[in-house]
Each structure stands twice: as structure tokens, then as C-alpha cells.
N, C-alpha and C positions, 0 to 999 in steps of 0.2 A: 504493500500500499504505500509506502514511502516513495517508491519508484513511480508509482501512479501521481502522486504530488508533483514530483520533479517534473515529469513529464508534461503535466499540465500547466505547471508554473512556468516553464522554460518555452512555452509556445512552441511545443513540438507537434502541435496537431496537424499541421500540414504534412511536414514529411512523413508522419505514421500513415495518413490518408494516401499519399502518394505512393508509399510502399504496398500498401494494400490494393490499390488501383493496379499497379504494376503485377501482383499476384493473380489478380483477376484476369488480366490480359494473357500472362504466362500461361495460367491454367486452361484457358479457351483454346490456346493453339496446342497445348500438350494432349488434350482431350482427343483431338483430331487425329493424333499420331499413336495413341494408345491402343487401340483395337488390333493393330497389325502385330502386337506382341502377346495377345491372350490366346488362351488355349481351353479345351475342355478335357485335357489329359487326367486320367485316373491312375497314373502309374504309382506304385509304392515301392520306393527303394528298398532293395536288400531281400523283397519276397521273392517266392519261387515263381510267381508269374513275370516278376522283372527280370529275373535270370534266363528265362526261357526266351522272353522278349528280346534281351541282350544277344543272346546266341544266334536269333533269326535275323537280326540286324547285322551281326559281324560275319556270320555263315552264309546265309542266304540272301543278305542284302534287301530284307525286308523290314519294315517297320508295321508292327500290327495295327497301330493307331492310322495307318495309312492304306488300309485295304478298302477297296471299292467293291460293291455288289451289282452287277448288271443283270436286269431282267428283261427278257425278250419273248413277248406272247408272239406265236406264230401259227396258232390254230391246228389245222391239219398239215401234217409235212412228212415227207419220206425221210428214211434215215440218211440219205444223201443230202437232201436240202438241209437237214438238221446240221450234218457235217460242215456245210457250206457257211451256215450261220456261225458255227463254233469258229470257223477260219476267219469270218469278217469280224468277229469281236477280237481276235489275236490281231489282225491288221490295224483295228481301231485303236487299241491301247498303245500302239506305237507313239502316238503323242506324248505319252508319258515315259521318259528315259528309265530304261531298266525295269520296267513294269512287266509282270508275269502273270498268266492265267493260271491259277493254283488248282482250280477245279471247275468243271462246268457238267451240268446234270440236267438232261431234258426231262420233263416231267408233265403230264397232262396238258400238252400244247403249250408250255412255257419253258424256256431256256434259262437256267440260272448259272451265272458265271461269277468267280471271286477272282478278283485282280490284286494281286500285292505289289507294292512299290517300297522303295527304300526311303521314302521319305516321311517326316515328321507329319503330324496331324494338319499342321498350318499350312506345310509346304505343300502338301497333296492335296490340299482343299483348293489351292490355286488352279489345279489341273481339272477341276470338274467341269467347267464350261467347254474347255477343249475335248474333253473325253465325250462329253454329249454330243458336240459337233461332228466329231470324228465318226461317232456311230453313224449319224445321219448320212454322212458321206460314204460310208462303206456298206449302205443298202439297209441299215437297221434303224429306219425312221422312228419306229414305235419303240425302240428300247429306252429303258429308265434306268437311273443311275442313284443308287443309295449308298449307304455305308457311312463310317465316321467323317471322312474328308468331305463326301458331298453333304452330309447333314450339317457339317461347320460351315460350308460355303452357303447353303441355303438360308442358314439361322443367322448370319451376320447382318444381312439388310433389314429383316424383320425384327431382329433384336434391337437394332439402331432405331427402327420406327417405333418399336413399343417404348423405348427409352424417351424419345421425343415426345411421343403422346403422353407418356407417364409425367414428363416434365411438366407439360402444360397443364395438364390436370391437377398435378400436385401444386403449382404455383396459384392456379385460379383459386382451388379450394383454400389454401393457405391465405391468399390475399383476402377473401371473403371473410374468414373466420377472425383475420386480424382486424379487418373493419368493424366486425360486430364486437370484438372485445376491446380493442383500443379507441375507435370511433375514426373520423375523418380528421385525424392529425397526422403531424409528421411522423409520429412515432411508428406507425404501420411500415414504414420504409426501413426502419431499423433492423429488424429482425431479416428482411429480405436480403439487405446488403450483407448483414452478418453471415447468412446462410450461403449466398453467393461467393463471399471471399473465402469462407472455410471448405465449401466443395472444390473452388478453383485451385486452392492451393494443395488439396488432398490429391487431384488429379494430377498435378505436377509432379508430387513425389512418386506416386504410382507409376508415372510414366516413366521416371527413372528408375524404379524398383523392377519394372517389368522387363528391362533389359538385362537383368542380372538374376532374376528369380522366375520360376514359373508362376504365372497370374492367369486365374480363372476367368473364362469369358464374360460372366456375369458381374464382374468388378464394377464396370463404370455404372451399371444400372444401381447396383447396391449403393456404392458411394454416393452417387447424385441424389437419390431418392430417400434413403435412411438419413443421409448427411444433410439434405434439405429439412427434414423433419427435425432431427436431433437439435441442429443449430438454431432454428427457428425457436425451439422448446428452451435452449438456454437463454437466448436473447429476450424472449418474452418474459420469463421468469425474473429476468433483471429489470426489464422495465416496469414490471408489476410492483417490484420493492420499491424502485426509484419514485413512482408516482406516489405510493404510500409514504415515503420520507418527504416529498414535496409537501404534502398535506399537512405534514406534523410540524415542519420548520421554516418552509417558504424560502429557504436559500438554497440555490441549485448546487453550489459546492458543497455545502454541508450534507444536503441529501445524497450527493454522489458518493462521497467519501462513506457515508454510512451503508449506502448500497453495496458498494465494492467490499466493505468490512463484513456484511452479511451475507447478501445475494452472491455477490461475487465469491465469496469464500466457499460457499457451498457449490457453485457451479465449478469450482476448481477439484473440489473433493468429488463431485459427482462424475466429472469428465474423467478424473484418474481412476475411479471404481469402474466406469464403463470400459476404460481402455485397457485396464488391469484382466477384467474379465473376459475380453476379447484376445488379450495376450494368450490365456491359456490354450488357446487353439494351436500355438506354435509347438505344443507338447506332441500333437499328432503327427507322426513322420510320413506325412503324406504332403507334397507340394500343393496340390489341389487345396487342402484344408488350411495349411499354413498361408497361402495369399489371402485366404477370407480373413484369417487373424490380422496379417498385416495392414490389409484394408481398413478392417474395422477399427483397429488401434488409432488409425491415422485422423479419422474425423473427429473422435473426442479431444484428441491432444490439440489438434489444430483449433478446435473450438475454443480450448482453454487460452490459446496465446490470443485469439480474437476477443475473447472475454475480458482480458487484462490489458488490452491494447485498443481494438478498434472500438468497441462498444463504449467505455468511458469517454473516449475522444469525441464520438458523435454526441453523446450525453451533455459532455461539457461544452460543446460549441452550440447545441440548441438550446441548452439550458431549459427554461420554463416553457419556451415555445415548442417543444417537442410534443406537449399536450395543448395544443391551441384549442381556442373556441370552437363551438359547434358541438356535432354530436361526438360524446366523449366515450361512448363505448360502455358496455356493461361491466367492465372491470372498474369503472370510475363512478358508477351511479350511486352508490349508497355504502354506508358503513358496513364492513363486511360481518360485524358482529350481529347486525339485523338481517343478514342475508340468509338464504335458504340452507347454505352448508352449515351455518352456525344452529340455525333451527333442527335440522336433521341430526346434528351432533346432539344437542341437547335432548332430542328424544332418544337416541341410541344410549346415552349415558343413563337414562332413567329406566330403560329396558335393556341393560347391557348383556345380562345372562341369556335372556331369550333371543336376542339378536345374534349374539356370538354362535349360539347351538344351531340356530336356523341357517344362518348365512353359511357356516362352516360344513353343516350337513349338505346343503345344496351345492356347493362348491365341490366336495368330495364326490358327490354322486355323478356330478357333471364330469369330474377328472376321471372317473373310473372307465369312462369309455377309452382311455389312452391304453388299456389292457389289449385292445384289439388292434394296436398299431403294428404294422409290418414295415420293413425298410428295403429300399433297394439302392444300389450304387448310381443308377442313372435310368431315367424314364424314356428310354428310346422310343417306346411305341406311343408316347405323348406328345408327338411332333405336330405342328399344324398340317392338316391334310391338304392345305392349298400348296405346299411345297412339293416338288417332285419326289424328294427322298421320303417325305411323309406318306405321298400316296403308294409308294413301293412297300414301305412297311406295314401299310393297312392291307394292301394284297397279299402279302406274304402271310400276315397274322391269320387272315382268314382261310388261306389256302393250305399252308405247310407248316405255319408257325414263324416266328420273327427270329428264330434260333439261327437263320442263314445269315443276318446281317452280322452277327457276332460269334463266329465260330471258335471252338475252343482248338488249341494247337498243341500238338506234344512234341517235344524235341529230345531226340535220342541222342546221348553223346557215348560212342561206343569206345572212346579213349585210345583209339588206332586208326590210322589212315588206311583206306582201302577195305575196311572191314565191311562196310555195308554191301558190297557186292557178293560177299559169300554166301552160298546156298543156305546154311544153316541160320545166318542173319536174317535173309529174305524169309525165310520160313518163321522165324521168331516174330519178324514184324507183321507178317500175314496173320499169325495165330493171335496177336494182339490186336490187331485190327477187327478180327472175326468176333473175339470176344466183346469188344467195345460196341460192335454193331448190334449185339443181342440185347443191348440195353433198351428197354422200352421208351427211355426219353431221348434216344439217339434218332435222328433222321437218316443220317448218312455218314460213312467214314471215307475220307479221300486219301489214298496212300499209293505208292507205287514205287519203281526203281529209277524214273525220270529224274531229270536234274530239278525239277519243281519240288522233289520230295528228298533228294539226297544231294548234299553239297559237293563241290567239285573235288575235295580231297578224299570223299568217301567215308569220312570219320562220323558225319551227323546225318540223322534220318529224321524228318518231320512228317507228322500225320495231322490231317483236319478232321476234326469231330464236330459235326454241324448238329445242334440240338433241336428240339421241336419247340422250345419255350423261351420267352423273352429274358433278356439279361437279368433282371432283377428278381424274378419269381423263384419260388421255394424250389420246384423241381429243378430248376437251373442250378441252384446253389447245391443240391443234393448231387446231381450229376457230378459237379466240380470235386465235391467230397469222394464221390464213389470212384471217379477216374483216379485222383490221388492215392486212394487206396490200392487200386489195381495196379498202377505203375510201380508202387513202392513194395509190392510183393516179389517172391521168388519169379523170375522168368528164365526164358531160353537165352537170353542175350548174355554176351561173356561176363565174367566176373569183374567188377569195376565200373560197369556201365551205369550211367547216371542218366535218368529221365526226368524232364521237367514239365510241367503242365503250363502253359500261357495262353494268351489269348485274353479277349475282354471279359469272359465270364469268371475266369480264375482272378483277374486282375479285379474285378468287382468284390469278389469273396475276400480277397485280401486286403481291400480297401476297407471294407466293414469291419474285418479282424483288426486292423489297425486302430480304426476307430474305437472300438470296443475295448482293445488292450489300453487306449490312452485314457478312456473316459473316466476311471476312478480317479486318476491324478488330475484330470481337468476340473471335476467336481470337487475334490478336495482342496485344490489351490482357490478356486474361486470362492469356496465357503470359507475358508482360511483368510485370505485377502479381504474379502467382504467383512467378515467379523471383526477383523482387526481395525478397518476404516471406521465402521460404524460404532464399534465400542469407544473408539478414540472420540469420534466426532460428537457422540451424543453422551458420552460418559456414562454407559450403562451397559450391563452385561446383557440382561433380558431383554432390552429393546434390539439389541444386534441379533440376538438368537430368534426372537420373534420376527423381525424383518426376514430373516434367512427363511424360516419356515413358510411364511406368506409367500415369498418369492417362489419358493419350490412348488406350492400350491397353484399358483397363477401359470407357471410354466407346464405343469402338468396338465392343467385346464385348457391351454392352447395347444398341446399335442392331441387332446380329446377331441377339440374342435376341427384339427386336421383330419381326424378319422371320420367325424360325422359329415364333414363336407366333402371330402375326395373319395372315401371308400364306400359310405352311405347315401351321398349325393344330397344332403340337406343343403338347400338353397343354391344347388347347382344351376338350376334353371335361369336364376336371376343373375347369378355371378358368372355364368357361363364358363364355369370351371371344367377340368378334364375328370373323369370318373376313374380313378386307378386303385388299385388294392394295395400299394407298396407307396410309402413316402420316401424321397430321396435323402439319403443317410446325411449328406451335407447339410441339407435344409434344418435337420433336427439338431445337430451340434452347433451351427451357427446360430440357431433361434436360441438354443439354451444361454449361450454366452450373451446375445445381445438383449434378451429380456431379463437377464440376471442383473446385467448392468443398468438397463432403464429402469427396473423395480428398484434398484437401490437408488438411483436419481429420484423418484417420487418419494421414496422413503427418507432420503436426506433432505429435501426441501420442506416436507411436511414437518416431520418429526425435529428437525433443526429449530423450526419456528417455535415448536412446543418447548424445546430446550430454552430458547431465549425467553420464553414466557415464564417457564419454571423458575429461571435463574433471577428474574425479576421479582420474585416473590409471590407469584400466583400458585393456586393450588393445583393438585393433579388434574382435577376436573375442568378447572378453568383453563388450564394450560392446554389441554386437549381442544377445548372449544376454540382457544386463540389461535392454536396452530392451523387447525382445519378451517375455520373461518378464513383466515388470511392467505390460505396456499391453495385449498382444494380447488377452488374455483380456477384459478390460473394453470393448475396442474391438469385438471380435466379439459380444460381449452387446449393446452399444450399438446396432450394426448390425443386429441381429436385432431388437430393439425397433423401430428405424425401419421395417425391412421389415414388421413386425406392423402399423404404423401405416399403412403403404401399401396394407396389404390392404382397407382401406376404399374406395380407388380400385378395387382390381382385380374386388371383388365387386358393383360398381356396374352401373349400367344404359348407361353412354356410352362409347363406343370411345375418345374422346380421353383420358378419365380413366383407363380401363383401361390403355392404351397408356402412359401416364405412370407409373402405380403399377408395372407390370410391368418396364419399361424401368429405372427406378430401383432397384427390388428386385433385378433381375439385376446391374445395376451396382455396386450396394453389397455383394452377397454376395460377387461375385468379387473385388471390392477388398478387402474386409475378411478373406477367407480366403487365396484362391490367391495374390493379389498380395503381401499383406502377410505371409502366413504362409511361402510359398516364394520368390517372385521377388525380394522386397525383400532378405531376407537373403542369398540366394545372390549377388545382384549386389553387394551391400556387400563379401561375401568377395572377390570377383574382383577389385573395385576397390582393395581393401586400403586402403594408406595414402594413395591419393588422394581417399577418401572425405572427408577432414577438411582438404583443402587449400583456402585461401582466400588468395590473394596479396594484398599490402599496397596495391597501387593499387585493386583492387577493395573491398577492407575499407574503405580511405579513402572511397570513393565511397558505399559503404552505411553510412558512419558506425558500423562496429564494428570489433572486435579481428580482426587478421589471424589466420590458423592455417598455419604454415609445413609444409612438406612432411616427413613423419617417415621414419626408417628404415623398410625392409621388415620386416614382421612374420613371425615363422615360423608355418608351418601347424600346427593342430592335430594 
């Protein structure tokens, strides 16, 4: 705060505004270059699938994520005509250097071809349009192309369009709500400028990070829409406190300093808490998830910088003019102690036990639907049907199943050159292929002696196993486990032979295993960090524990909401959401971190105000009323604005982002209304004097002031 005084006293406002303006411009141009560095890769370093994929890249010059699938419907045709179609496909793929046809299968009037390349997902995606054009030139005008690279190519423009539409929708909703809350004053522009600056600077840093780390395709959408809502929340909460301080002292400078000492301090604590919660994603040994953690950390950290520099400078420049005459908005219309939140809190206090039991029971009942939650590494079948790659997947699903898009790949390392050509080795390969083909979950096994299946040295053999089911389905996961058990058993291959299972299904299983292995540590560190921050900020053990329990309830309820919307279809007709049996794994773990951080945000803003009231000499009951009356309205408004920003995800075209948007929206709404309006005050009434207890030993560890246990308070 001393730094703030110096900045304002030395007329540093113009340089600060100039720096932030530069950040906005730099961020705008950085965002245009960011997409070309993004990917949807689900690779898990050190896993068996990763080892198999590395061998395929090194020995067969193939990248599993760079595999195309071509489908050509020919109707009735002779075997000679089918052979000509196959040759046409082989000629057409020549537009992709070093591409090979790994398998072709004619079935029920349709030719299915798998084309492997040596390119990464992003590099292979660039050949999609060339491949489609080449197929037409080679007489296969009806051929359709899908597979990870084609999906990546098709998704980019749609995702960009979704982002643009989401931005417009989020900004319009935010502006309308800001007008309603702040009125027709200069104040409505401060949160928007705050958010624009925060998001722009975040994109600038992400552009730099994307050149050195794997960054997921969804990051611009996540940073821009969540960043927009979160930054507006922080700015709005500070504006609300500034307006209250102005009404008390009528001196803009004093009001600003008090705002920074109270709301400013809370924003810093909240931003740190959100950032720390998201930093736990770095514990997952998967680049895909780590990139979400990095992106998520940036937004609250940069919001803190903006809260300590940009916001106070804007308030100092505008002074009282920030809340000009005219419509002053619902945040400035009356004394908060006479408002609806104060009245609701007084009612809750007088019926605390009943409110607590009924609210908790209802929340736990709703959260119980989370038991039906199933997960998947990716929803490849939930791709817009308007895209060619999406049409092909729908066609495959209806005919033979989507497993042809993401084949399993077995890599056999014989540990010696030339061994693959031996008769006994060939027989062992054939026996393994025959055994696998008998599995009812397998559609076809592709194997042979050709160069497609045997490397140039004769040391490595590969086989394609095409399943019948989608990437994330339980049957596909079962098939991965069964194949791994089978290849690990004794077989006819020479002693020392190593066999690996790769491909997208195995990669997906390894991804989920890596997430579950890291999940206990993520939960532990999130809980520990939150407990320390809250216990120190509120100078209370039980308030910190209570906050954590309530946060876990709201997160579980959000997971349950995903089950109801996406699995059982509640509200799907209105929201136009996909109906899928599994939720994408990355969505759940990212939701956990974000909701945990945001819940701490709301807890800090409300209970910090209660702590101030308590320190000023008010009773427990009056402190509860004071805290909720002065903060719950703006917290709810901020939550609604954040939900409005998330609508950009909900009305998009991709299942993962729809799941993220709806899950976060459900969690935020429940947390900001039911939990903070009913469960929080009723729990604090029941805890009574224990709310504010912090023993000396714990206070010493946290380097804060102890709070002794007080005498019981009489009920109202």
C-alpha cells in the first residue's frame, strides 16, 4: 500500500496507463499467432503407449497422431474395381511426403483406408485440404477424410468462430449486468478495461510459453472467457467497496486507500488462492493437463497486478466522477443492512438449524447423481456433424463403430535384426493376430510381412487392431487392458522380446491412469494450501475447514449437474448440448481446480467482511449479517457475470467446452447463492463462538494473531 501511495503521489498514472495500453496492443497481436502453436495431443511421457509411439516414429517413420482415415462409398463394384480404388488412394496420398497406406478394407460397399504419416498432429493437419483435393483428382470425388489431423484442421475455424461469438455474447451480457449493478456511470468501463488488460497480457505470455511447452487447443477460449469473467469479478468487488467507502468519508483519496487495504488485500489473497489451486494441475505428468494449469495460473496472477496498479490509478484519476449522477445501479440504491440479503440472513439466523439441515440434505441429494459419472480421454464422437470429419465419424458409428478412427497399435521389438523374416517369428505373429481377432470387441486385425508392418532392419513388427467402440467407452478401455495382458504373457517370440501397445486408445487409458495417480496429491495440496490461506486470513481454524467442506459439496454438485445434462439430457433441448455417456477427463480435473479457487474467492470476500465486523466489536450474529449484507449482492452479481462469460462455452460446438461451461456455471451458481446465502450463515450460527477460535500454537505457525474462545452468544 505504501507503493500505491508513491505511485499516486508522484503522478505516475500516465506511464502506468501507457504500459497497460501497450500490453493490450501486444496481447491482441500475440493472440493472432497463438493458434498455430496449439495441439490436442494426449501423450503421456514415460507411459507404455508413449514408448510404442516413439518406436513407431523412429522405426516406421510414423506419428500415431498424424494418422488419417479415408472412407470411400462405392456401392456395387467388382473386386477389380475395388483394387483400382485402392490404387487411387495410394496415388492420392502422395501429396503427403512419406505417407503410407497401413490398411485397406472393403466392407458392405465402403472402402476404409488408414493412412499413416511421420508428422505431428499440427503438421499433418496442414495436409488435410491437399489430401481431400488429391482424392478428387484421382477419381474419388466422394471420398471423405477424418482422423485426428483432419479433425484438428476442421476444428480450428469452428473453434475460432465459437470464441468470437462467445466473446461478443460474454461482453454484451457483462455490459448489461454492469449497467444494472453500477448504473450509467463511468464505473462500468473500469471492469471491462481491467478484463481486457488482464486477458491481453495473459495471451502475450501464453504465446511465449506455447513455443516451449505443449499447449492445448482450447487455451484461448479458456483464457479469454474465464479470464473475462474472473477479471470483471475482481474489479467489480473493488468498485463496490470503493463506493461504500466514498459514502462514509466523501474523500476519494481516503476511500481509495481504505479500499486497497480491505478489498484490494482480499483480491490479492483470492488471486493467489485461485492461482495456487490451478498450479496443482502441474502435478499431473501430462503436457495436456499441465498447459491448462499454466494458462489458468496466469489469469489470476495478472489480475492481481492489474488490481494493484491499473484499477487504483483509474479510480484515482476519476475520483468521485466514477459514480456520476443519473441511474446509479442497484449496488448504490440503499443501505445494504436494509436490503434483501440482510433480511434473508436475519431469517436464516432465526431458523438456523432447520435451514442448515434442509439445505445440506438437498445439496447432498443433488450431488449424489455424481455417482453415475463416467470419464473419457476425449469425445471424438461429439464433433459437429457439419464438418466432414464429423460426418465420417457419425457414418462409422452407425455402421461398424468409431474404433476405426483410433486403432490400437502393437509394436514388437525382437531385439535382433532380420528376425522378423524367420518362419517361426512369422508364425508367432500370425498366432497373436489370430488370438486377438477372436476378441468380440475387435473389428479387424491388420498384420503382414510387408514394409508397412515390418521395419527396414527386420527387428520391429507392428500390428493394427481396430476395435468396434469409441475411444472413451468402457469396452475400449477393457480391450486395452486385455491386449496388455495378452502381450505380457508367454508367447512364441524369442526370449527378451518386448511388446508395447500404443495408439490413441492406449494413450487415453494412460492419460486417465496418470490423472488418477496424481489426483490424491492435487486434492491434498489444494486442501492444504487453501486451509493455510483461509486460516491465516480469517484467523480461524473452523472457518477454514468449513469453507473447504462447502467447496467440496459445490464441486460434487457441479459434477452431478454434468451427469444430469449430458448423460440424462436434462435441459439439452434448450442448451443444444451433446448427449454423451462419458465426460472428458481434463474437464473434471480443470473444473475441480477452478471451482475450488473461485469458491475460496467468494468465501474470502464474504467472511473477510465478517472478520472486519467482528474485529470492530460486533457479535457473531451481527457480524454474519454485516458481512453478507455488504458482499453477497456483489458476489452474486459477479458470479452471474462470470456465468454469462461461460455461456460462450455452452453455446459452442464442442462437447469438452460445453461440459466445462455448464459444469462451472452450475458450481458457481450453487456456490454463490445456495451455499453462501443459506448454508454459510446457518453453519456459522450453529458454530457460534467457535467460528473465531484460533489457538496460540496454530497462530504462531501461521504467523498471525491468535483468537481466543469467547463466551457463548445469546440467540436472537
